[in-house]
NUKEMAR-765164 format. One record per atom (N, C-alpha, C): residue in one letter; x, y negated, z. Coordinates in steps of 0.05 Angstrom, whole numbers, plus 5000, padded with zeros to 4 digits. Layout:
BEGIN
aXYZ;...
This chain:
BEGIN
m243171993146;m242971983175;m245671923187;t245871713203;t248471623215;t248271633245;v250171763258;v250271783287;v250771503299;k249171433319;k249471173332;k252271163345;t253470923345;t256170893355;t256470993384;i254570943401;i254771023429;i254971323433;f254071483412;f254071773415;f256171913397;k257871753384;k259771873365;k261872063378;d262372023404;d264472183417;d263372403434;l260872483430;l259772703445;l261372963440;r261973093462;r263573343460;r262073583472;k260173533489;k258673753502;k255773673506;i254073813492;i251173743490;i249573973502;l247673903519;l245874103531;l243074063521;v241874273512;v238974283505;v237674443527;f235874313542;f234774443566;f231774513562;n231174773559;n228474853555;n227875123567;p227875143594;p227275393607;p224275443608;s223175503584;s220275533581;s219675823571;f217275863560;f216476123550;f218276203527;i218276463520;i220076573500;i219576433473;g217076403465;g216476273439;g217475993438;d217175843461;d218075563462;d221075553459;a222475743471;a225475743468;a226275793439;v224975973426;v225576033398;v225075783381;l222975633387;l222275393372;l224275163378;t226075193397;t228074993402;t230575033385;t230875263372;t233375323358;t233875133334;p231775033319;p232474843298;p233874593309;l233074503333;l234474273345;l237374343351;v237874583361;v240674663366;v242274673340;t241074783319;t242474793293;t243074513282;a241074333284;a241474063274;a243673923290;l243773963316;l245873833332;l248573943325;q248774193319;q251374313311;q252374183285;k250574123267;k251273993242;k251973703245;l250373563262;l250773283266;l253273223283;f253973413301;f256373373318;f258073623316;p259473663293;p260873913288;p263173963307;e264173753321;e266373783340;e265473843368;a262873833373;a261773863400;a260874153405;d260874223430;d259674473439;d256674423446;v254974573433;v252074553439;v251274793455;v249974743478;v249174953497;v246174943500;l244975183501;l242075203505;l241475333532;c239875203548;c238975303574;c236175413571;v235875673579;v233275813577;v232775983602;r230376093604;r229776283625;r231276543620;p231676703640;p233276953637;p231977143617;e229377163615;e228077353596;e228577263567;c229177013563;c229576913535;c232476953526;a234376963544;a237176953537;a237977173517;p237077423520;p237977633502;p237477573472;l235477403467;l234877343439;l236977173425;f238577033441;f240476843430;f243376923434;e243877113452;e246677193457;e247777333432;g249877233422;g250977333397;g250877123375;l249276913379;l249276693360;l251576503365;d251876303349;d254276133350;d253975893369;f252475933391;f252375723412;f252175863439;k252975723460;k252975843486;k250175823498;v249476023514;v246876033528;v247376043558;i246075863573;i246075893602;i243275933612;v242976053636;v240376143646;v239575993671;f237175893671;f235975783695;f233775963704;d234176093727;d232276293738;d230676173761;k228576033755;k227075893776;k225576083795;r225276333788;r223776523805;r225576673824;k228176683818;k229976843835;k232376673845;t234576693831;t237076573840;t236976273843;d235276143826;d235175853826;d232475753838;s231175913854;s228575833864;s228875643888;g226675493892;g226575313916;g228475073913;l228374913934;l230074673934;l233074733934;t233774943949;t236675023950;t237675113923;g236075273909;g236775363882;g236975133863;l235074953865;l235074713847;l237574553850;i238374503875;i240774343881;i243274493871;r243374753876;r245674913868;r245874913837;f243674943823;f243774943794;f244674673783;s243674463795;s244474193786;s247474153790;e248574263812;e251374243817;e252974403796;n251874623788;n253174783767;n253274623741;l251174493735;l251074323710;l253074093712;k253373983736;k255273763740;k258073853734;r258774093743;r261474203738;r261974253708;e259874293693;e260174343664;e260874083649;k260473853661;k261173593649;k259873553622;f257373583620;f255873523595;f255873223591;d256073143566;d255872853558;d252972763556;i251272953548;i248472873543;i246673123546;v244173083553;v242273303554;v239673203540;l238573383524;l236073343511;l234073543523;s231873453534;s230173633548;s227273633537;p226573843522;p223773873514;p221973953537;h223174053559;h221674153582;h220573923598;k217973933605;k216773693616;k216173713646;s217073923660;s216473953688;s218073753705;l216873703729;l218273523748;l220873653758;r220873923761;r223274063770;r225574013750;s224974043724;s227074013704;s228073723704;s226273533706;s227173253706;s228973193730;l228273303753;l229873253777;l232573393776;i232673633766;i235173783762;i237073613745;l236073513723;l237773363704;l238673103716;k237072973732;k237872733746;k240172793765;l239873003780;l241873073800;l244473183787;s244273263762;s246673373749;s248673153742;g247772903742;g249572683736;g250372663707;i248972803689;i249472773661;i248872493652;p250772353639;p250472063634;p248071993617;f247672143595;f245372083578;f243372313581;r240872243589;r238772443593;r236272353578;i235572503557;i233372433540;i231172643543;g228672553550;g226472723553;g223972613540;f221772753542;f219272663531;f217972463550;k216672263538;k215172063554;k212972193571;e211972423562;e209872563575;e210872743598;a213472753603;a214672913625;a213772803651;t213272983670;t212372893697;t214372713710;g216972783707;g219072623719;g220472443699;k218972303682;k220172143661;k222071933672;r221571843697;r223271623708;r226071723713;f226571983713;f229172093717;f230872103692;y229772033669;y231272033644;y232271753638;t234471743623;t235571483615;t234171383590;q232971563574;q231371493550;q229071693548;v226771593538;v224571773533;v223471733505;i222271943494;i221071923467;i218272023469;q216671943450;q213872033448;q213772313438;r212172483451;r211672753441;r209272753422;d209872743397;d207772703376;d206172963372;m203672973381;m202073213380;m201173283352;v201673103333;v200973163305;v202973363293;l205373353304;l207573513293;l207573803303;h208873983288;h209474253298;h211374233322;e211274423340;e213074413363;e215974403355;a216774553335;a219574543326;a220374253316;e218474123303;e218873853294;e218873653317;r217273703337;r217273533361;r219973543375;n221173783376;n223873813387;n225873673370;l225673693344;l227573553326;l227373253328;s225173153338;s224772863340;s226772733360;f228072903377;f230172793394;f232372663379;l232872763354;l234972653338;l234672363331;s232172263333;s231671983327;s233071793347;q233671903371;q235071743391;q238071743387;l239071933372;l241971973369;l242971853343;s241171793324;s242071713297;s240271503285;d241271363266;d239771173250;d238971293224;g236771203213;g235771303187;g234971593189;c233571663211;c232971943216;c230072003208;s229672113184;s226972183175;s226372463184;l223772523186;l222872793194;l223873003174;e223672943149;e224573133129;e227473193130;e229072993136;e231973033138;e232673203163;t231273153185;t231773313209;t230973603204;k228773643190;k227873923184;k229874063166;r231073923147;r233174043131;r235574123148;l236273943167;l238574003184;l237974243202;g235474253213;g234774463232;g234274733219;e233674743193;e233174993178;e231075163192;n231475423193;n229575613203;n229875653233;l227875783245;l228275873273;l230476083273;r231676123296;r233876323298;r233576503322;t233976753318;t234476943340;t236677133330;f238077253349;f240277433342;f239277693331;r240477773309;r239878043297;r242478203298;d242478423312;d244678603312;d244678753285;v246578683268;v246578783241;v246879093240;k248679193256;k249079483256;k246579633266;y245479533287;y242979653298;y240779633277;a240579403264;a238479363244;a238779553221;d241279603213;d241679783191;d240780063198;i241380153222;i240680423231;i237580453233;v236380263247;v233480273251;v231980243225;c232780053209;c231279993184;c231580223164;n233980353163;n234380583146;n232580813155;y232480853182;y230681063193;y227781003185;m226880763189;m224080693183;m223480723153;r225480643136;r225080663107;r224780953099;i226381133110;i226281413103;i223681543114;a223081483139;a220681603152;a218081493139;a218181253129;a215681133117;a215281243089;k217181383077;k216981503051;k216081313030;g217381083029;g216880883008;g214580693014;r213180733036;r210980553043;r212080303057;k210780073052;k211379833067;k210479873095;i211979743114;i211279783142;i210179523153;v207879543166;v206479313178;v206579343208;g207579143222;g207679153251;g205179043264;l204379143287;l202079043303;l203078963330;n202478723338;n203078623365;n200378553379;a199378723395;a196778693408;a196878543434;g199278483444;g199478363471;g199778063471;s199577953495;s199977673500;s200077633530;v201477423539;v201577353567;v198677283576;w197177153558;w194477053565;w192377243555;n190577323572;n188477513564;n186777423540;t185977173540;t184177083519;t185577043492;k188277063492;k189677053466;k189877323453;r188877533466;r188977803456;r186577863438;w187077903413;w184978003395;w184178283405;p181578353405;p180778613417;p182378853408;v183179023426;v184879243420;v183479433400;e180779463402;e179479643383;e179579523355;y179779263352;y180079143326;y182879213315;y184879203332;y187579283323;y187579573314;a186079743328;a185980023319;a184580043292;e182579883287;e181179883261;e183079793239;i184579583245;i186379473224;i188579683218;a189479833238;a191480033234;a190380253215;e187780323219;e186580533202;e186280423173;m185480173170;m185280053144;m187980053129;l189979973144;l192679963132;l193580243123;h193080433141;h193880713135;h192480813110;k189880773108;k188380863085;k189280723059;a190280473062;a191180323039;a193980383031;g195280573045;g197980653038;g200280513051;y199680393074;y201780253089;y202480413115;a204980403123;a205780513149;a205380303171;v204880393195;v204280213218;v206380243240;a207280023251;a209080023274;a207679863297;v207879963321;v206579833344;v208779723363;f208379463371;f210379333387;f209179243414;g210779223434;g209879113460;g211879173482;g211878993502;g213579023525;g212079113549;p213479133572;p212179223597;p209679073605;a209678813600;a207378643607;a204878713591;d205278843567;d203078913550;d202379203551;n203379343572;n203179633573;n200279733571;e198579613587;e195779703588;e194379683561;v194779453548;v193579413521;v194679613501;n197279653501;n198479823481;n197880123486;m197680203511;m196880473517;m194080523506;a192280333510;a189580353500;a189580373469;l191280203456;l191480213427;l192480483417;k194580583429;k195780823420;k193881063423;e192181053443;e190181273447;e188081273425;m187681043412;m185781023390;m186881093363;l189481113360;l190781163334;l190981453328;y189881543306;y189981823299;y192281883279;m193181683265;m195281723245;m198081703258;e200081793243;e202881753253;e203581453251;y205181363270;y205981083270;y208681063284;f210080843278;f212580783292;f211880653319;d212980773340;d212280683367;d214680533379;y214480273381;y216580113394;y215579973419;v213680103432;v212579993457;v214480093480;n215779903493;n217579963515;n219880153507;k220580163482;k222580353473;k224980223460;t224979963460;t227179813447;t228079593466;p230679563471;p231679333487;p230779073474;f229978883491;f228878633480;f230878503461;r233378523467;r235478403450;r235278513421;q234278753418;q234278883392;q231578853377;i229678713390;i227078683377;i227278533350;p228878313348;p229178193322;p230178383300;a231978553308;a233078743289;a230978933279;v229279033297;v227079213289;v225079073272;i224278833280;i222278683265;i223278613237;s225878593234;s227078523207;s226578743187;g225778983196;g225179193177;g222279213168;l220579023178;l217779023170;l217278863144;a215078923132;a214078763110;a212378533120;l211178573144;l209278383155;l208878453184;l208278253201;l207478293228;l204678163232;i202878323242;i200178213250;i200278173280;t199777933289;t200377863317;t198477653328;n198077673354;n196777453368;n198577213369;d197576983379;d199176743383;d200976793407;s203376903402;s205176983423;s207976983412;a209977043430;a212777023423;a213577183398;p212677433394;p213477583370;p212877443344;l210777273344;l210277113320;l212676953312;h213876813331;h216176643325;h218776803321;i218977033334;i221277213330;i221277313301;a218877393292;a218677493264;a219477273244;v218377033248;v219076813230;v222076763230;s223376783253;s226276743255;s227776943239;q226577173233;q227877383217;q226777383188;n225477163181;n224377143153;n222277353147;i220877443167;i218677633163;i216077493166;p214277493146;p211777353148;p209877473168;v208077313178;v206077413197;v203277343189;v201377503198;v198577423199;v198177363228;a197777103234;a197577003262;a194676973269;i193877093291;i191077093301;i190776883323;f189276673317;f188876453336;f185976463346;g185676483373;g182976483385;g182576233401;p183276243427;p182776013445;p184575783439;t186875833426;t188675613418;t188275563388;v189275333379;v188975263351;v191775193340;p192175233314;p194775163302;p195574863306;a193574693308;a194174403311;a195674343337;l195674523356;l197174483381;l200274483375;g200974593352;g203874583344;g205374843345;f203875073348;f205275323351;f204575523328;a203875413305;a203375583282;a205975703271;p205875893254;p208376003242;p209875783228;y212475763234;y214175553223;y215475643197;d213675703177;d214575783151;d212375733131;n212775803106;n210675753086;n209676013073;r210276243086;r209376503076;r207176623092;s207076553118;s205176673136;s202376563133;l200376703144;l197576623143;l196476613171;i194576433175;i193176413201;i190276503198;c189376663217;c186576743217;c185276633242;e182976503239;e181676373262;e178676333254;i177076293275;i174276213270;i174175913273;r173775783251;r173775483251;r170875383258;g170875143269;g168275023274;g167075083301;l168375253317;l167375303344;l167875063361;p165874943373;p166274693389;p167874733414;c168174983423;c169675043448;c172575083443;r173475083419;r176375123413;r177674853409;p180174813420;p181475003438;p180474963467;c180475183482;c179575163510;c181875113529;g184275083518;g186675023535;g189175033518;l191374953530;l193874953515;l194975233512;h194375413530;h195575683530;h193475903529;g190875853529;g188976063533;g188576103563;g187376323571;g186776363600;g186176653605;k185276713630;k184676983637;k181977073626;r180076893623;r177476963612;r176276733597;c174376793580;c173076583564;c171376403581;p171876143581;p170275963598;p167275963590;e166676023565;e163976023556;e162576293558;k164176493565;k163276773570;k162176913544;h162876803520;h162076943496;h164477043479;f166776923482;f169277013469;f168977023439;k167276843428;k166776853399;k169276803382;c171176653393;c173576593378;c175176843370;m174877063385;m176177313379;m174177523369;l171977553382;l170077763375;l168877723347;d168577473338;d167477423311;d169577423289;l172077463297;l174277483277;l174677783271;l173477873250;l173278163245;l175778283231;p176178543235;p178578673222;p178678633192;e176478623178;e176478583149;e177878323141;q177478113158;q178677863152;q181777873155;i182578013176;i185478043180;i186778223159;f185278433151;f186278613130;f186578463104;n184678303096;n184778153071;n187077953072;a187577833095;a189877643097;a192477803094;a192678043106;a195078203104;a195678273075;l193478343060;l193878423032;l194878193015;k194077953022;k194977713007;k198077693009;i199177793031;i202077773035;i203578013024;v202578253030;v204078493023;v202878653000;g200378572992;g198978732972;g200078682944;
């Protein structure tokens, strides 16, 4: 892979992806690849404020775009674009497809602006590339490298990008993992993530309670994860659990979630951000896909994890992100996916 002559002198590179947490994590292989391809350049990642704690402490700078508060509205948009202009970036690569993002980057005056052809404001970019829906999302992001270099194969970019990355506080991880190891009394620990931003992406909470009981009877310890947005679901789950379990619901700073997850043998999770955080810490997952499908590009980015889904349902996928309720009113994609299936998948990994 050879850098194109026009880009050989890049010194400051912006990767712009103020999207959901999982999307931001899936951008990190692109950041890693850029650091290797341009070792003399500063690579900067722009994310939403809730994403930033996951990357602070890694070897690249993070800046925050807060579209709901400080950077909201036309005034905030202009102010943020002026801030970018002062940073004097040489180039920006933008996986984010919104019109707002395209306009901000145009107003920033960054000389080279590369985005997806499918972006709403594609006319504001100096170059656009096809967003190949056959690829994994991390690979779609890595495809930006095709514009910067010659002889750029997918396999080579994947080698450059390596694994997903989130920051792990090593000292904190040592403390928490040692505690879990002692408290678990030699049992492997399986994490459960019952929440999701989207209602239809949530496997039924009573199923999560059943899987916790199965794991407990099989000799595994259980840990429950969730943030403030998942409070209702996790309170319901905890009320159903009769055994002792590790409770990390609203009890761990988000920045330290990768450190805690690193102490697990496995995470059982809906199609949501903790899936990608676990993979970033080399922890395998059993990923539960209901209204969404792995072919959309958000499957676990590793070769150890397993996906559980009901195949052959003509209504799947019912959207890119799921929704508040099942459009068909039967919710078969989740209700027909029974705890025994998830348990058997878990045993294939940790058994």
